[in-house]
Steps between C-alpha positions, in 0.01 A plus 500: 500500500148492347452353153411740223463249217123461546340834601167435670373853437562711189717796595674315782841659593796342325692405818778426563642737241641808678350832400840634397508237224254718311766768475727259312217391267333825402780638276492173303134526407526693165766263365320193635174617340668533158671158535176330598316662212767387255519143627124451532426627146779276364361192678136592451465693171124551560591759764711690253190545287293606802760752614460672158123485514228699678578331834875564480512788746293309755725192467819706545346680797385174649849342480651813652243505780558129576874565548462827685234359735739216601773748595251732670376214716849410603557864601152535658296184558184708533527663158191490275489281190161610364639642173709188442199275567279683252767481232552128568128437469518680165777256396258216577221664304725546196600131511130400516409736212785358297375149555813367678518302819708645781797265458670736255472800728608296801805391307581864427465588873737219598750599232496853638561363850802297383647812338446695820664222705798502265538878556470445878782247498725745314398770754584260783853443366552876452392586852619183675148411603458172686378187308219471761374847399503411130316174578242692701466741205436205263234354735330840529521561126332174395237538771434845351461347156232268636325809635517668157350187340217497749408864429525444126266200517233731647489713185521192276211327681290818492509509117455127456198490733342801332563352153356166609192669640450710184560200275257287702232768466560527125482120462170486690371775272618302195334178629173686553522644150571160340192354668256786427597661169349334191640513247847579635627834362854415387658837563362529854603147583850555362543816709375331819729197439802726456421701814448181698814332360291208381511321166164435345464122434307338217311281746437468871288326760330647808485359851205586726565487874266461796511825704672629698837445331793476747767770472783250447365387165641793301863433598476134389370573148713508187614851407275522192176401673244782534305490823215680667462352845333779705159479338188295577580253219882478488663359188830454314589524134778264396661558156532201262389142541436301815833314512617269774727770633216756512278249675761430766547874551124555544464206742791627711386864499135418574560227758209515744281709266237336280524608139384410151719514192323631190558391143792631289362758262622778266578809709191679362283228654649517851161597647356168386775308679437664834122474455522124454741471793260687730210286378694189596553634851127563524420144385737371768305701760176351353642148543479439125878475449717316759698727727881519466774756582554571130230421242557518124223612272644268238385206709137620515422638155179307447367597839584865435321489166191314626460738792592819317139618481265323740195700398546404137549134592172515692327632187646226280406229749151641542452501122639148439323341797170687459306181398568363849349797684159331537646218706517492879820653626652180650429294190632780278825517703553125472455511126731802461776331700462177296514703181815681616691178569371340179596785260835574670621137517326332203514193730254205480210478746687265730787747556265795532308307764819430689586873496155597620458212746185363322415190302574498128132439428418818683748686279341351186154607621618855564675523165178389321314767695757762404475388137124546514535856633824611328531264205542765229750694708709194584519413132608847391883555539470869593229440764686199636822705535312785670343253740832343589665836562211627711478181706878489566487862612201440727679202653810710574286768660325244720821488702430844637137422582349636179352267239236513236384776270401818669743457793658829597 
């Protein structure tokens, strides 16, 4: 006797129930339908509300079709179940729209099956049906319930997938708006946040990713993270501060993808955070900042500042070092490097010499030469600060093969 507890194909005949068993069952359907409706609404009050709502007729028709289709299949294994299937998918859609998981509906299905089995046992005693037949009925009934659940999940998944796709599109739109609108119009932002089911935070930080971003990243992100991964410069917006938990989440989600974490800023300044993060990635490519899987802007603030406007740095350096322009290039470069170490370390000649690999006396000679050319500038606090900033910036840029004023 073949097993019917695990149907391999939806619509499989309910063997070994004899076709004549349908004749015993069909007269019981109206009463069974009423009993199931009463018991289900008592155990699951939410369905009492739905039965009195706009979907009430469809729900009643769906329950009736589920019972009728079972009996029809016993009588004729080739009978169609198209109407039943569409109504069951509608059940799944309603559950998704209502925001419930399918456990409640599955519980209602199984309650209905237990009530039907109770009726069958009574029927068996009345007609002296064999226990084997009632057992076969029970197996077929619960296999049928699994089939109903499978069809219902199709409608449920359809709504959830569509909602997820629509919400994802709205969130990408919201992210784009937060990064491009200045100042942020409160009403528009509030409407977009509501439509995208996203709570506007007071602060956030952005994460810039090296393209292309792998597809698996989205699924590993926290629910409130906004992401745009299918663009030439993919990025994430993470609400709130960079906590240890957020950092762990980012590392896990972005494993294998190089990324830079921007600074935490007020939400209105989100564009600054992603701009700094992208600049850090560029400086990594230029060999200015050491490479790492995840780089934090917070660890490179001075470098970001000093290299924020290379052309302007060139102008400052050209102005402050102008008195050295008449010197031969090699001599000028040696003096500039000595000056950089001297003003940045404030170290004595011996230590400066060790850093440069020259004798202390050579350092003293160079410093006297610099004083002769730049004396007034070195004595003035503003000029001295401008010199130090320009020289530090030029030294950082020398790592990517560009040094000196006028480098492009």
